[in-house]
N, CA, C and O atoms as a GROMACS GRO file, in nm:
protein
  600
    1MET      N    1  -4.820  -0.458   1.817
    1MET     CA    2  -4.796  -0.374   1.695
    1MET      C    3  -4.671  -0.294   1.718
    1MET      O    4  -4.587  -0.291   1.628
    2LYS      N    5  -4.653  -0.233   1.826
    2LYS     CA    6  -4.526  -0.153   1.863
    2LYS      C    7  -4.408  -0.239   1.844
    2LYS      O    8  -4.310  -0.191   1.788
    3TYR      N    9  -4.409  -0.372   1.888
    3TYR     CA   10  -4.308  -0.451   1.878
    3TYR      C   11  -4.268  -0.477   1.722
    3TYR      O   12  -4.151  -0.471   1.684
    4ILE      N   13  -4.361  -0.504   1.650
    4ILE     CA   14  -4.336  -0.526   1.503
    4ILE      C   15  -4.287  -0.403   1.444
    4ILE      O   16  -4.196  -0.415   1.363
    5LEU      N   17  -4.333  -0.282   1.471
    5LEU     CA   18  -4.281  -0.166   1.422
    5LEU      C   19  -4.135  -0.138   1.464
    5LEU      O   20  -4.051  -0.092   1.386
    6PHE      N   21  -4.112  -0.172   1.593
    6PHE     CA   22  -3.976  -0.154   1.641
    6PHE      C   23  -3.881  -0.246   1.560
    6PHE      O   24  -3.778  -0.198   1.513
    7VAL      N   25  -3.913  -0.383   1.543
    7VAL     CA   26  -3.822  -0.471   1.476
    7VAL      C   27  -3.805  -0.427   1.332
    7VAL      O   28  -3.696  -0.436   1.275
    8PHE      N   29  -3.917  -0.379   1.270
    8PHE     CA   30  -3.910  -0.340   1.125
    8PHE      C   31  -3.809  -0.213   1.116
    8PHE      O   32  -3.742  -0.198   1.014
    9LEU      N   33  -3.801  -0.128   1.219
    9LEU     CA   34  -3.722  -0.020   1.211
    9LEU      C   35  -3.574  -0.051   1.253
    9LEU      O   36  -3.480   0.019   1.215
   10LEU      N   37  -3.561  -0.150   1.328
   10LEU     CA   38  -3.430  -0.196   1.385
   10LEU      C   39  -3.346  -0.290   1.289
   10LEU      O   40  -3.223  -0.298   1.294
   11VAL      N   41  -3.420  -0.358   1.205
   11VAL     CA   42  -3.357  -0.454   1.115
   11VAL      C   43  -3.252  -0.397   1.016
   11VAL      O   44  -3.145  -0.454   0.997
   12PRO      N   45  -3.289  -0.278   0.953
   12PRO     CA   46  -3.200  -0.212   0.859
   12PRO      C   47  -3.074  -0.172   0.926
   12PRO      O   48  -2.967  -0.179   0.865
   13PHE      N   49  -3.082  -0.128   1.051
   13PHE     CA   50  -2.957  -0.085   1.109
   13PHE      C   51  -2.871  -0.198   1.157
   13PHE      O   52  -2.749  -0.185   1.161
   14CYS      N   53  -2.934  -0.310   1.193
   14CYS     CA   54  -2.854  -0.430   1.230
   14CYS      C   55  -2.781  -0.481   1.117
   14CYS      O   56  -2.666  -0.524   1.130
   15SER      N   57  -2.850  -0.477   0.991
   15SER     CA   58  -2.787  -0.550   0.883
   15SER      C   59  -2.703  -0.447   0.799
   15SER      O   60  -2.657  -0.482   0.690
   16PHE      N   61  -2.685  -0.324   0.846
   16PHE     CA   62  -2.622  -0.224   0.781
   16PHE      C   63  -2.461  -0.270   0.758
   16PHE      O   64  -2.404  -0.259   0.650
   17LYS      N   65  -2.409  -0.315   0.862
   17LYS     CA   66  -2.264  -0.362   0.854
   17LYS      C   67  -2.229  -0.472   0.765
   17LYS      O   68  -2.120  -0.475   0.707
   18SER      N   69  -2.322  -0.568   0.753
   18SER     CA   70  -2.303  -0.687   0.664
   18SER      C   71  -2.338  -0.647   0.514
   18SER      O   72  -2.300  -0.717   0.420
   19SER      N   73  -2.411  -0.534   0.496
   19SER     CA   74  -2.447  -0.504   0.352
   19SER      C   75  -2.344  -0.414   0.294
   19SER      O   76  -2.340  -0.398   0.172
   20THR      N   77  -2.258  -0.352   0.377
   20THR     CA   78  -2.153  -0.262   0.323
   20THR      C   79  -2.054  -0.338   0.245
   20THR      O   80  -2.037  -0.458   0.266
   21THR      N   81  -1.985  -0.269   0.151
   21THR     CA   82  -1.884  -0.332   0.064
   21THR      C   83  -1.770  -0.366   0.151
   21THR      O   84  -1.733  -0.291   0.242
   22ASN      N   85  -1.713  -0.484   0.121
   22ASN     CA   86  -1.593  -0.530   0.187
   22ASN      C   87  -1.478  -0.482   0.110
   22ASN      O   88  -1.461  -0.520  -0.006
   23ASN      N   89  -1.390  -0.389   0.174
   23ASN     CA   90  -1.280  -0.325   0.098
   23ASN      C   91  -1.150  -0.392   0.124
   23ASN      O   92  -1.044  -0.336   0.097
   24THR      N   93  -1.155  -0.522   0.178
   24THR     CA   94  -1.027  -0.586   0.220
   24THR      C   95  -0.931  -0.583   0.102
   24THR      O   96  -0.817  -0.540   0.117
   25ASP      N   97  -0.974  -0.625  -0.010
   25ASP     CA   98  -0.885  -0.651  -0.120
   25ASP      C   99  -0.880  -0.522  -0.225
   25ASP      O  100  -0.826  -0.533  -0.335
   26ALA      N  101  -0.939  -0.406  -0.184
   26ALA     CA  102  -0.938  -0.287  -0.278
   26ALA      C  103  -0.801  -0.242  -0.302
   26ALA      O  104  -0.783  -0.167  -0.398
   27ILE      N  105  -0.692  -0.280  -0.222
   27ILE     CA  106  -0.565  -0.234  -0.250
   27ILE      C  107  -0.486  -0.315  -0.352
   27ILE      O  108  -0.381  -0.274  -0.401
   28ILE      N  109  -0.542  -0.436  -0.385
   28ILE     CA  110  -0.464  -0.521  -0.470
   28ILE      C  111  -0.473  -0.457  -0.616
   28ILE      O  112  -0.574  -0.402  -0.660
   29GLY      N  113  -0.360  -0.471  -0.682
   29GLY     CA  114  -0.346  -0.434  -0.821
   29GLY      C  115  -0.215  -0.344  -0.846
   29GLY      O  116  -0.124  -0.332  -0.764
   30LYS      N  117  -0.219  -0.284  -0.973
   30LYS     CA  118  -0.093  -0.210  -0.996
   30LYS      C  119  -0.132  -0.063  -0.978
   30LYS      O  120  -0.243  -0.021  -1.011
   31TRP      N  121  -0.034   0.017  -0.922
   31TRP     CA  122  -0.051   0.147  -0.881
   31TRP      C  123   0.070   0.237  -0.929
   31TRP      O  124   0.185   0.200  -0.903
   32MET      N  125   0.048   0.344  -0.992
   32MET     CA  126   0.151   0.436  -1.035
   32MET      C  127   0.159   0.559  -0.940
   32MET      O  128   0.057   0.614  -0.899
   33ASN      N  129   0.278   0.596  -0.908
   33ASN     CA  130   0.305   0.716  -0.820
   33ASN      C  131   0.236   0.834  -0.889
   33ASN      O  132   0.275   0.872  -0.999
   34ALA      N  133   0.136   0.890  -0.826
   34ALA     CA  134   0.055   1.006  -0.888
   34ALA      C  135   0.127   1.136  -0.897
   34ALA      O  136   0.095   1.217  -0.984
   35GLU      N  137   0.219   1.158  -0.816
   35GLU     CA  138   0.288   1.294  -0.816
   35GLU      C  139   0.388   1.300  -0.929
   35GLU      O  140   0.388   1.396  -1.006
   36ASP      N  141   0.474   1.198  -0.941
   36ASP     CA  142   0.581   1.207  -1.050
   36ASP      C  143   0.568   1.102  -1.169
   36ASP      O  144   0.638   1.110  -1.270
   37ASN      N  145   0.475   1.005  -1.149
   37ASN     CA  146   0.454   0.912  -1.252
   37ASN      C  147   0.589   0.840  -1.283
   37ASN      O  148   0.620   0.803  -1.396
   38ASN      N  149   0.671   0.822  -1.168
   38ASN     CA  150   0.815   0.754  -1.188
   38ASN      C  151   0.832   0.623  -1.123
   38ASN      O  152   0.941   0.567  -1.122
   39LEU      N  153   0.720   0.571  -1.066
   39LEU     CA  154   0.728   0.442  -1.001
   39LEU      C  155   0.587   0.367  -1.000
   39LEU      O  156   0.482   0.421  -0.964
   40GLU      N  157   0.600   0.242  -1.043
   40GLU     CA  158   0.476   0.156  -1.047
   40GLU      C  159   0.493   0.036  -0.959
   40GLU      O  160   0.591  -0.038  -0.976
   41VAL      N  161   0.409   0.013  -0.871
   41VAL     CA  162   0.418  -0.102  -0.778
   41VAL      C  163   0.298  -0.198  -0.797
   41VAL      O  164   0.190  -0.156  -0.838
   42GLU      N  165   0.316  -0.318  -0.770
   42GLU     CA  166   0.207  -0.415  -0.766
   42GLU      C  167   0.175  -0.459  -0.620
   42GLU      O  168   0.259  -0.511  -0.547
   43VAL      N  169   0.052  -0.436  -0.584
   43VAL     CA  170   0.021  -0.479  -0.442
   43VAL      C  171  -0.058  -0.611  -0.454
   43VAL      O  172  -0.148  -0.628  -0.537
   44TYR      N  173  -0.017  -0.700  -0.366
   44TYR     CA  174  -0.077  -0.842  -0.370
   44TYR      C  175  -0.089  -0.889  -0.215
   44TYR      O  176  -0.041  -0.825  -0.121
   45ARG      N  177  -0.155  -1.002  -0.204
   45ARG     CA  178  -0.182  -1.056  -0.078
   45ARG      C  179  -0.132  -1.193  -0.067
   45ARG      O  180  -0.141  -1.277  -0.157
   46ILE      N  181  -0.076  -1.211   0.057
   46ILE     CA  182  -0.030  -1.354   0.090
   46ILE      C  183  -0.098  -1.379   0.223
   46ILE      O  184  -0.060  -1.317   0.322
   47GLY      N  185  -0.193  -1.464   0.230
   47GLY     CA  186  -0.263  -1.490   0.357
   47GLY      C  187  -0.349  -1.364   0.385
   47GLY      O  188  -0.433  -1.322   0.305
   48THR      N  189  -0.323  -1.313   0.495
   48THR     CA  190  -0.402  -1.185   0.542
   48THR      C  191  -0.300  -1.062   0.534
   48THR      O  192  -0.334  -0.949   0.568
   49GLU      N  193  -0.184  -1.090   0.490
   49GLU     CA  194  -0.074  -0.977   0.479
   49GLU      C  195  -0.072  -0.923   0.320
   49GLU      O  196  -0.069  -0.997   0.222
   50TYR      N  197  -0.073  -0.787   0.320
   50TYR     CA  198  -0.056  -0.729   0.186
   50TYR      C  199   0.085  -0.682   0.168
   50TYR      O  200   0.146  -0.631   0.262
   51ARG      N  201   0.138  -0.698   0.052
   51ARG     CA  202   0.277  -0.658   0.015
   51ARG      C  203   0.270  -0.581  -0.119
   51ARG      O  204   0.168  -0.574  -0.188
   52ALA      N  205   0.392  -0.524  -0.149
   52ALA     CA  206   0.398  -0.460  -0.280
   52ALA      C  207   0.538  -0.469  -0.324
   52ALA      O  208   0.630  -0.462  -0.242
   53LYS      N  209   0.560  -0.486  -0.461
   53LYS     CA  210   0.677  -0.495  -0.521
   53LYS      C  211   0.685  -0.404  -0.649
   53LYS      O  212   0.588  -0.386  -0.722
   54ILE      N  213   0.813  -0.348  -0.670
   54ILE     CA  214   0.831  -0.265  -0.780
   54ILE      C  215   0.821  -0.338  -0.912
   54ILE      O  216   0.890  -0.438  -0.928
   55VAL      N  217   0.737  -0.293  -1.013
   55VAL     CA  218   0.724  -0.345  -1.138
   55VAL      C  219   0.782  -0.254  -1.250
   55VAL      O  220   0.804  -0.299  -1.363
   56TRP      N  221   0.805  -0.127  -1.216
   56TRP     CA  222   0.855  -0.032  -1.321
   56TRP      C  223   0.909   0.092  -1.239
   56TRP      O  224   0.858   0.123  -1.132
   57PHE      N  225   1.012   0.159  -1.295
   57PHE     CA  226   1.052   0.285  -1.236
   57PHE      C  227   1.111   0.364  -1.360
   57PHE      O  228   1.155   0.309  -1.461
   58ASP      N  229   1.105   0.492  -1.340
   58ASP     CA  230   1.162   0.577  -1.447
   58ASP      C  231   1.318   0.573  -1.419
   58ASP      O  232   1.367   0.604  -1.311
   59ASP      N  233   1.392   0.527  -1.534
   59ASP     CA  234   1.532   0.528  -1.524
   59ASP      C  235   1.606   0.624  -1.604
   59ASP      O  236   1.722   0.605  -1.640
   60SER      N  237   1.534   0.730  -1.632
   60SER     CA  238   1.588   0.838  -1.726
   60SER      C  239   1.707   0.913  -1.663
   60SER      O  240   1.783   0.982  -1.731
   61ASP      N  241   1.720   0.895  -1.528
   61ASP     CA  242   1.824   0.975  -1.456
   61ASP      C  243   1.964   0.917  -1.478
   61ASP      O  244   2.062   0.990  -1.462
   62ASP      N  245   1.975   0.792  -1.514
   62ASP     CA  246   2.103   0.736  -1.543
   62ASP      C  247   2.088   0.624  -1.656
   62ASP      O  248   2.038   0.515  -1.629
   63LYS      N  249   2.130   0.654  -1.773
   63LYS     CA  250   2.111   0.564  -1.887
   63LYS      C  251   2.233   0.465  -1.899
   63LYS      O  252   2.241   0.384  -1.991
   64SER      N  253   2.324   0.477  -1.803
   64SER     CA  254   2.446   0.386  -1.805
   64SER      C  255   2.403   0.245  -1.771
   64SER      O  256   2.465   0.149  -1.816
   65LYS      N  257   2.301   0.231  -1.693
   65LYS     CA  258   2.252   0.098  -1.658
   65LYS      C  259   2.112   0.081  -1.689
   65LYS      O  260   2.032   0.164  -1.646
   66PRO      N  261   2.067  -0.034  -1.771
   66PRO     CA  262   1.930  -0.042  -1.791
   66PRO      C  263   1.854  -0.065  -1.655
   66PRO      O  264   1.914  -0.097  -1.553
   67MET      N  265   1.720  -0.046  -1.661
   67MET     CA  266   1.646  -0.066  -1.553
   67MET      C  267   1.647  -0.206  -1.496
   67MET      O  268   1.642  -0.222  -1.374
   68ALA      N  269   1.655  -0.314  -1.583
   68ALA     CA  270   1.655  -0.447  -1.547
   68ALA      C  271   1.790  -0.481  -1.471
   68ALA      O  272   1.796  -0.585  -1.405
   69GLU      N  273   1.896  -0.396  -1.479
   69GLU     CA  274   2.016  -0.436  -1.415
   69GLU      C  275   2.040  -0.352  -1.292
   69GLU      O  276   2.139  -0.377  -1.224
   70ARG      N  277   1.959  -0.256  -1.259
   70ARG     CA  278   1.988  -0.178  -1.138
   70ARG      C  279   1.956  -0.253  -1.010
   70ARG      O  280   1.857  -0.326  -0.998
   71CYS      N  281   2.037  -0.232  -0.923
   71CYS     CA  282   2.039  -0.310  -0.794
   71CYS      C  283   2.013  -0.221  -0.671
   71CYS      O  284   2.021  -0.099  -0.680
   72ASP      N  285   1.983  -0.278  -0.566
   72ASP     CA  286   1.958  -0.216  -0.438
   72ASP      C  287   2.089  -0.177  -0.368
   72ASP      O  288   2.120  -0.229  -0.262
   73THR      N  289   2.169  -0.078  -0.432
   73THR     CA  290   2.300  -0.044  -0.383
   73THR      C  291   2.304   0.031  -0.258
   73THR      O  292   2.409   0.038  -0.194
   74LYS      N  293   2.192   0.091  -0.214
   74LYS     CA  294   2.179   0.175  -0.101
   74LYS      C  295   2.150   0.096   0.027
   74LYS      O  296   2.151   0.153   0.136
   75ASN      N  297   2.122  -0.041   0.015
   75ASN     CA  298   2.088  -0.121   0.124
   75ASN      C  299   2.183  -0.125   0.229
   75ASN      O  300   2.295  -0.160   0.194
   76PRO      N  301   2.166  -0.096   0.355
   76PRO     CA  302   2.261  -0.101   0.469
   76PRO      C  303   2.322  -0.250   0.482
   76PRO      O  304   2.435  -0.270   0.527
   77ASP      N  305   2.244  -0.342   0.443
   77ASP     CA  306   2.299  -0.480   0.456
   77ASP      C  307   2.368  -0.511   0.316
   77ASP      O  308   2.302  -0.524   0.213
   78LYS      N  309   2.504  -0.522   0.320
   78LYS     CA  310   2.589  -0.537   0.204
   78LYS      C  311   2.548  -0.667   0.132
   78LYS      O  312   2.564  -0.671   0.010
   79ALA      N  313   2.497  -0.773   0.197
   79ALA     CA  314   2.460  -0.901   0.139
   79ALA      C  315   2.338  -0.873   0.037
   79ALA      O  316   2.321  -0.946  -0.060
   80LEU      N  317   2.257  -0.769   0.064
   80LEU     CA  318   2.131  -0.743  -0.020
   80LEU      C  319   2.159  -0.641  -0.128
   80LEU      O  320   2.066  -0.608  -0.202
   81ARG      N  321   2.275  -0.592  -0.142
   81ARG     CA  322   2.299  -0.489  -0.246
   81ARG      C  323   2.291  -0.530  -0.390
   81ARG      O  324   2.282  -0.449  -0.483
   82THR      N  325   2.294  -0.658  -0.405
   82THR     CA  326   2.289  -0.714  -0.543
   82THR      C  327   2.149  -0.751  -0.589
   82THR      O  328   2.129  -0.797  -0.701
   83ARG      N  329   2.054  -0.728  -0.502
   83ARG     CA  330   1.906  -0.750  -0.544
   83ARG      C  331   1.870  -0.657  -0.650
   83ARG      O  332   1.916  -0.543  -0.653
   84LYS      N  333   1.789  -0.703  -0.740
   84LYS     CA  334   1.744  -0.621  -0.854
   84LYS      C  335   1.637  -0.530  -0.789
   84LYS      O  336   1.569  -0.563  -0.692
   85ILE      N  337   1.628  -0.408  -0.854
   85ILE     CA  338   1.517  -0.314  -0.807
   85ILE      C  339   1.383  -0.366  -0.868
   85ILE      O  340   1.281  -0.366  -0.798
   86ILE      N  341   1.384  -0.406  -0.992
   86ILE     CA  342   1.265  -0.460  -1.045
   86ILE      C  343   1.226  -0.589  -0.968
   86ILE      O  344   1.309  -0.679  -0.955
   87GLY      N  345   1.101  -0.598  -0.919
   87GLY     CA  346   1.068  -0.722  -0.845
   87GLY      C  347   1.100  -0.708  -0.698
   87GLY      O  348   1.062  -0.797  -0.622
   88LEU      N  349   1.171  -0.597  -0.649
   88LEU     CA  350   1.195  -0.582  -0.518
   88LEU      C  351   1.072  -0.561  -0.434
   88LEU      O  352   0.991  -0.476  -0.469
   89GLU      N  353   1.055  -0.629  -0.331
   89GLU     CA  354   0.943  -0.611  -0.236
   89GLU      C  355   0.981  -0.498  -0.154
   89GLU      O  356   1.078  -0.505  -0.078
   90VAL      N  357   0.899  -0.380  -0.166
   90VAL     CA  358   0.910  -0.259  -0.096
   90VAL      C  359   0.816  -0.240   0.014
   90VAL      O  360   0.838  -0.149   0.095
   91MET      N  361   0.714  -0.314   0.028
   91MET     CA  362   0.621  -0.304   0.137
   91MET      C  363   0.574  -0.448   0.184
   91MET      O  364   0.557  -0.538   0.100
   92ASN      N  365   0.555  -0.468   0.311
   92ASN     CA  366   0.505  -0.589   0.361
   92ASN      C  367   0.447  -0.570   0.495
   92ASN      O  368   0.465  -0.464   0.555
   93GLY      N  369   0.376  -0.669   0.545
   93GLY     CA  370   0.316  -0.670   0.668
   93GLY      C  371   0.192  -0.598   0.692
   93GLY      O  372   0.142  -0.595   0.804
   94LEU      N  373   0.134  -0.532   0.580
   94LEU     CA  374   0.005  -0.457   0.595
   94LEU      C  375  -0.104  -0.552   0.624
   94LEU      O  376  -0.114  -0.654   0.556
   95VAL      N  377  -0.189  -0.524   0.721
   95VAL     CA  378  -0.302  -0.596   0.753
   95VAL      C  379  -0.434  -0.511   0.755
   95VAL      O  380  -0.437  -0.400   0.808
   96TYR      N  381  -0.535  -0.565   0.697
   96TYR     CA  382  -0.657  -0.476   0.686
   96TYR      C  383  -0.722  -0.464   0.821
   96TYR      O  384  -0.743  -0.565   0.888
   97ASN      N  385  -0.754  -0.338   0.863
   97ASN     CA  386  -0.826  -0.309   0.971
   97ASN      C  387  -0.970  -0.258   0.935
   97ASN      O  388  -0.984  -0.142   0.897
   98GLU      N  389  -1.068  -0.338   0.945
   98GLU     CA  390  -1.201  -0.297   0.899
   98GLU      C  391  -1.261  -0.180   0.967
   98GLU      O  392  -1.333  -0.100   0.906
   99ASP      N  393  -1.231  -0.168   1.099
   99ASP     CA  394  -1.284  -0.056   1.181
   99ASP      C  395  -1.230   0.078   1.126
   99ASP      O  396  -1.305   0.175   1.118
  100ASP      N  397  -1.107   0.083   1.091
  100ASP     CA  398  -1.060   0.213   1.043
  100ASP      C  399  -1.058   0.212   0.891
  100ASP      O  400  -1.025   0.314   0.830
  101ASP      N  401  -1.090   0.105   0.829
  101ASP     CA  402  -1.098   0.092   0.679
  101ASP      C  403  -0.957   0.137   0.616
  101ASP      O  404  -0.949   0.222   0.527
  102GLU      N  405  -0.849   0.070   0.671
  102GLU     CA  406  -0.723   0.092   0.625
  102GLU      C  407  -0.629  -0.028   0.651
  102GLU      O  408  -0.660  -0.115   0.732
  103TRP      N  409  -0.519  -0.029   0.584
  103TRP     CA  410  -0.421  -0.132   0.595
  103TRP      C  411  -0.311  -0.073   0.697
  103TRP      O  412  -0.260   0.038   0.676
  104GLN      N  413  -0.277  -0.154   0.809
  104GLN     CA  414  -0.189  -0.103   0.908
  104GLN      C  415  -0.069  -0.193   0.940
  104GLN      O  416  -0.060  -0.305   0.890
  105ASP      N  417   0.020  -0.145   1.022
  105ASP     CA  418   0.112  -0.238   1.079
  105ASP      C  419   0.213  -0.288   0.974
  105ASP      O  420   0.274  -0.392   1.001
  106GLY      N  421   0.236  -0.228   0.867
  106GLY     CA  422   0.328  -0.261   0.770
  106GLY      C  423   0.466  -0.200   0.776
  106GLY      O  424   0.490  -0.120   0.866
  107ARG      N  425   0.554  -0.229   0.689
  107ARG     CA  426   0.683  -0.169   0.671
  107ARG      C  427   0.706  -0.133   0.523
  107ARG      O  428   0.665  -0.207   0.433
  108ILE      N  429   0.764  -0.032   0.503
  108ILE     CA  430   0.791   0.020   0.369
  108ILE      C  431   0.946   0.048   0.358
  108ILE      O  432   1.009   0.108   0.444
  109TYR      N  433   0.996   0.001   0.249
  109TYR     CA  434   1.144   0.020   0.220
  109TYR      C  435   1.167   0.125   0.111
  109TYR      O  436   1.103   0.114   0.007
  110ASP      N  437   1.249   0.222   0.126
  110ASP     CA  438   1.285   0.325   0.028
  110ASP      C  439   1.426   0.270  -0.036
  110ASP      O  440   1.529   0.282   0.029
  111ALA      N  441   1.426   0.216  -0.152
  111ALA     CA  442   1.545   0.172  -0.213
  111ALA      C  443   1.638   0.290  -0.256
  111ALA      O  444   1.758   0.270  -0.273
  112SER      N  445   1.586   0.407  -0.272
  112SER     CA  446   1.672   0.520  -0.306
  112SER      C  447   1.756   0.574  -0.188
  112SER      O  448   1.856   0.645  -0.204
  113THR      N  449   1.706   0.532  -0.063
  113THR     CA  450   1.791   0.573   0.052
  113THR      C  451   1.837   0.457   0.140
  113THR      O  452   1.922   0.475   0.228
  114GLY      N  453   1.781   0.336   0.117
  114GLY     CA  454   1.810   0.222   0.202
  114GLY      C  455   1.749   0.223   0.333
  114GLY      O  456   1.792   0.153   0.424
  115LYS      N  457   1.644   0.306   0.345
  115LYS     CA  458   1.570   0.312   0.478
  115LYS      C  459   1.448   0.240   0.480
  115LYS      O  460   1.381   0.223   0.379
  116ASP      N  461   1.415   0.192   0.601
  116ASP     CA  462   1.291   0.113   0.619
  116ASP      C  463   1.197   0.193   0.725
  116ASP      O  464   1.244   0.244   0.826
  117TRP      N  465   1.080   0.197   0.694
  117TRP     CA  466   0.979   0.287   0.769
  117TRP      C  467   0.854   0.196   0.810
  117TRP      O  468   0.821   0.098   0.744
  118ASN      N  469   0.795   0.238   0.916
  118ASN     CA  470   0.652   0.195   0.936
  118ASN      C  471   0.563   0.232   0.828
  118ASN      O  472   0.593   0.330   0.760
  119ALA      N  473   0.460   0.170   0.805
  119ALA     CA  474   0.364   0.209   0.693
  119ALA      C  475   0.225   0.171   0.732
  119ALA      O  476   0.202   0.081   0.813
  120LYS      N  477   0.127   0.246   0.668
  120LYS     CA  478  -0.010   0.223   0.658
  120LYS      C  479  -0.063   0.275   0.534
  120LYS      O  480  -0.001   0.363   0.474
  121ALA      N  481  -0.177   0.227   0.488
  121ALA     CA  482  -0.234   0.262   0.359
  121ALA      C  483  -0.388   0.275   0.372
  121ALA      O  484  -0.449   0.214   0.459
  122TRP      N  485  -0.443   0.351   0.288
  122TRP     CA  486  -0.590   0.360   0.265
  122TRP      C  487  -0.627   0.411   0.129
  122TRP      O  488  -0.549   0.477   0.060
  123ILE      N  489  -0.746   0.379   0.096
  123ILE     CA  490  -0.807   0.416  -0.029
  123ILE      C  491  -0.875   0.557   0.003
  123ILE      O  492  -0.964   0.564   0.087
  124ALA      N  493  -0.830   0.669  -0.067
  124ALA     CA  494  -0.897   0.808  -0.052
  124ALA      C  495  -1.029   0.808  -0.133
  124ALA      O  496  -1.057   0.728  -0.222
  125LYS      N  497  -1.103   0.907  -0.090
  125LYS     CA  498  -1.244   0.936  -0.154
  125LYS      C  499  -1.230   0.934  -0.308
  125LYS      O  500  -1.321   0.886  -0.377
  126ASP      N  501  -1.117   0.986  -0.365
  126ASP     CA  502  -1.101   1.002  -0.514
  126ASP      C  503  -1.056   0.864  -0.573
  126ASP      O  504  -1.036   0.855  -0.694
  127GLY      N  505  -1.042   0.764  -0.495
  127GLY     CA  506  -0.994   0.624  -0.547
  127GLY      C  507  -0.849   0.606  -0.549
  127GLY      O  508  -0.800   0.498  -0.583
  128SER      N  509  -0.776   0.709  -0.514
  128SER     CA  510  -0.629   0.692  -0.509
  128SER      C  511  -0.583   0.615  -0.388
  128SER      O  512  -0.659   0.607  -0.291
  129LEU      N  513  -0.461   0.555  -0.386
  129LEU     CA  514  -0.414   0.481  -0.279
  129LEU      C  515  -0.311   0.576  -0.212
  129LEU      O  516  -0.219   0.629  -0.274
  130LYS      N  517  -0.334   0.593  -0.084
  130LYS     CA  518  -0.242   0.681   0.000
  130LYS      C  519  -0.173   0.578   0.082
  130LYS      O  520  -0.229   0.484   0.137
  131VAL      N  521  -0.037   0.607   0.085
  131VAL     CA  522   0.055   0.533   0.165
  131VAL      C  523   0.130   0.622   0.250
  131VAL      O  524   0.194   0.715   0.201
  132ARG      N  525   0.128   0.599   0.388
  132ARG     CA  526   0.211   0.684   0.473
  132ARG      C  527   0.324   0.605   0.536
  132ARG      O  528   0.308   0.504   0.605
  133GLY      N  529   0.437   0.659   0.507
  133GLY     CA  530   0.558   0.607   0.577
  133GLY      C  531   0.601   0.692   0.687
  133GLY      O  532   0.607   0.814   0.674
  134PHE      N  533   0.632   0.628   0.800
  134PHE     CA  534   0.657   0.718   0.920
  134PHE      C  535   0.758   0.641   1.004
  134PHE      O  536   0.781   0.522   0.986
  135TRP      N  537   0.816   0.714   1.097
  135TRP     CA  538   0.919   0.661   1.192
  135TRP      C  539   0.851   0.666   1.330
  135TRP      O  540   0.833   0.772   1.389
  136ASN      N  541   0.814   0.548   1.380
  136ASN     CA  542   0.748   0.521   1.512
  136ASN      C  543   0.612   0.595   1.525
  136ASN      O  544   0.515   0.527   1.560
  137PHE      N  545   0.595   0.724   1.500
  137PHE     CA  546   0.476   0.801   1.518
  137PHE      C  547   0.429   0.854   1.388
  137PHE      O  548   0.509   0.906   1.311
  138GLU      N  549   0.308   0.843   1.362
  138GLU     CA  550   0.242   0.872   1.231
  138GLU      C  551   0.267   1.025   1.205
  138GLU      O  552   0.282   1.066   1.089
  139ILE      N  553   0.272   1.098   1.299
  139ILE     CA  554   0.295   1.242   1.278
  139ILE      C  555   0.432   1.267   1.216
  139ILE      O  556   0.452   1.369   1.149
  140LEU      N  557   0.525   1.178   1.237
  140LEU     CA  558   0.662   1.195   1.188
  140LEU      C  559   0.672   1.107   1.054
  140LEU      O  560   0.743   1.007   1.048
  141GLY      N  561   0.603   1.148   0.957
  141GLY     CA  562   0.608   1.077   0.825
  141GLY      C  563   0.569   1.158   0.708
  141GLY      O  564   0.554   1.280   0.716
  142LYS      N  565   0.550   1.089   0.595
  142LYS     CA  566   0.524   1.143   0.465
  142LYS      C  567   0.427   1.064   0.393
  142LYS      O  568   0.439   0.941   0.396
  143ASN      N  569   0.324   1.122   0.322
  143ASN     CA  570   0.230   1.045   0.241
  143ASN      C  571   0.281   1.034   0.092
  143ASN      O  572   0.345   1.126   0.040
  144MET      N  573   0.253   0.930   0.033
  144MET     CA  574   0.265   0.916  -0.112
  144MET      C  575   0.122   0.875  -0.170
  144MET      O  576   0.046   0.800  -0.108
  145ARG      N  577   0.094   0.928  -0.284
  145ARG     CA  578  -0.037   0.894  -0.346
  145ARG      C  579  -0.016   0.818  -0.486
  145ARG      O  580   0.066   0.859  -0.568
  146PHE      N  581  -0.089   0.714  -0.503
  146PHE     CA  582  -0.081   0.639  -0.615
  146PHE      C  583  -0.217   0.634  -0.685
  146PHE      O  584  -0.321   0.644  -0.620
  147LYS      N  585  -0.214   0.619  -0.813
  147LYS     CA  586  -0.342   0.606  -0.892
  147LYS      C  587  -0.336   0.466  -0.955
  147LYS      O  588  -0.230   0.422  -1.001
  148LYS      N  589  -0.455   0.395  -0.955
  148LYS     CA  590  -0.467   0.251  -1.009
  148LYS      C  591  -0.441   0.255  -1.156
  148LYS      O  592  -0.493   0.339  -1.229
  149VAL      N  593  -0.361   0.162  -1.199
  149VAL     CA  594  -0.340   0.141  -1.346
  149VAL      C  595  -0.397   0.011  -1.392
  149VAL      O  596  -0.425  -0.002  -1.511
  150LEU      N  597  -0.417  -0.084  -1.309
  150LEU     CA  598  -0.468  -0.213  -1.346
  150LEU      C  599  -0.529  -0.286  -1.226
  150LEU      O  600  -0.578  -0.398  -1.240
   0.00000   0.00000   0.00000
C-alpha cells in the first residue's frame, strides 16, 4: 500500500516537465519596438536557429529617401553598404535553451551604427520580447523590449 501511495504521489512530479508548455517557437512573429514604436522586426526559424529581419522602421527623420530605398550605409564592409534596410537580417544564431527558457548564442546587428553584438532573448512575464545586445559579457549590454503585433 505504501508503494502504491508513493507511486501515486511521484507520478505528477515526474510528468511535470513533459506537461509544461513548450516555448520553443514563442519568439516567432512580428514584434514592434515597445519604447519608441519606430522599428518592426519579424522573427522566424530556420532549422533550430532563430533569426530576425526588419520589416518596417520610422523614416520620418529624413524624407529625402523613401524607406524602401534606404541602405545599410554604416556597415563597416563597403561591399554590404548597398543592402536595403527593409528585409535586412539583423539577428541570427539564436538557439532555444529549454533549461533557461531563453534564446541564446545569437548575434544582433545595429544598422544605425554598423556594429555587431552578441545577443540573447526571452519572453518576459508581461508577454513582451526582451532582447539583450552585449559585448562579450552580458553585464556590458543593453536591453530592448518589443511587443507582439502579429
